[in-house]
C-alpha positions in Angstrom: 4.1 45.7 14.3 4.1 41.5 14.5 6.7 39.5 14.4 6.8 37.4 11.3 8.5 34.3 11.8 9.4 32.7 7.9 9.5 35.8 5.4 8.5 33.4 2.4 5.0 33.4 3.6 4.9 37.3 2.5 6.3 36.7 -1.1 5.3 38.4 -4.1 2.2 39.7 -1.1 4.4 42.6 0.6 7.2 44.2 0.9 8.6 43.9 4.1 10.4 46.5 6.7 12.2 44.9 9.3 13.2 47.0 12.3 16.3 45.5 13.7 17.3 46.7 17.3 16.8 47.1 21.3 12.9 48.3 21.6 14.2 50.3 23.9 16.2 52.6 22.7 14.9 56.3 21.5 16.3 55.4 18.3 15.1 52.6 17.3 11.5 54.3 19.0 11.9 57.0 16.9 12.0 55.2 13.6 8.8 53.3 14.6 6.8 56.3 15.1 8.2 58.1 11.8 6.5 55.0 9.9 3.7 54.7 11.7 2.8 58.5 10.4 2.9 56.8 7.2 0.4 54.3 7.3 -1.7 54.8 4.0 1.7 55.3 1.9 2.7 51.8 3.6 -0.7 50.4 2.8 -0.5 51.9 -1.0 2.9 49.9 -1.6 2.1 46.7 0.3 4.8 47.6 2.9 4.3 45.6 6.4 6.8 46.5 9.2 7.8 43.7 11.4 10.2 43.4 14.7 13.7 41.9 13.5 13.9 38.3 15.7 16.9 36.2 15.9 15.4 33.4 13.6 15.0 36.2 11.0 18.9 37.2 12.1 19.6 34.1 11.1 17.0 33.8 8.1 18.8 36.7 6.3 22.6 36.0 7.5 22.9 39.1 9.4 25.9 39.7 11.9 24.5 39.7 15.3 24.2 43.2 16.4 22.6 44.7 13.8 21.1 47.9 14.7 19.1 49.1 11.7 16.3 48.3 8.8 16.1 46.3 6.1 13.6 46.5 3.3 12.9 43.2 1.8 10.9 43.1 -1.6 7.9 41.0 -2.5 10.7 38.5 -4.6 12.0 37.6 -0.7 15.6 39.7 -1.3 17.1 42.5 0.7 16.8 45.6 -1.0 17.8 48.6 1.7 19.9 47.5 4.7 20.8 50.7 6.7 21.4 51.4 10.3 19.1 54.1 12.0 17.6 56.0 11.1 16.0 55.6 7.3 13.0 57.7 6.8 10.0 56.5 4.9 11.0 59.0 1.4 14.3 57.0 1.0 12.0 53.9 1.0 9.1 55.3 -1.2 11.6 56.6 -3.8 13.9 53.4 -3.7 10.5 50.8 -4.7 8.9 53.3 -6.6 11.7 52.7 -8.9 11.2 49.3 -8.7 9.8 47.8 -11.8 7.5 46.0 -10.3 6.2 49.1 -8.3 5.9 50.5 -12.0 3.8 48.1 -13.4 1.5 48.1 -10.2 0.9 51.8 -10.8 0.5 52.1 -14.3 -2.2 49.0 -13.2 -3.7 51.1 -10.2 -4.3 54.1 -13.1 -6.3 51.8 -14.8 
């Protein structure tokens, strides 16, 4: 997990899962652990997991103390904003239904 400073550097390359919250809480660590078990699925969908920072909070115009997961699409838009805990299947189903992801899957099949 890294701490990205500017979301624009990822636009059109990666989808981002931003984890906002106190890293010392059990719910934050549970969320991190759940996603870490899905590395193949994350990689297949070009998903990077980043720690939500105050800078990103301002960049996304979030209210203070949001604790949860935000999914940013390759286009830079917020696709999901949910409090912890979000299960990977929720994220994968959402992404797999997006037109850009469907085009990626079609291209991968050849």
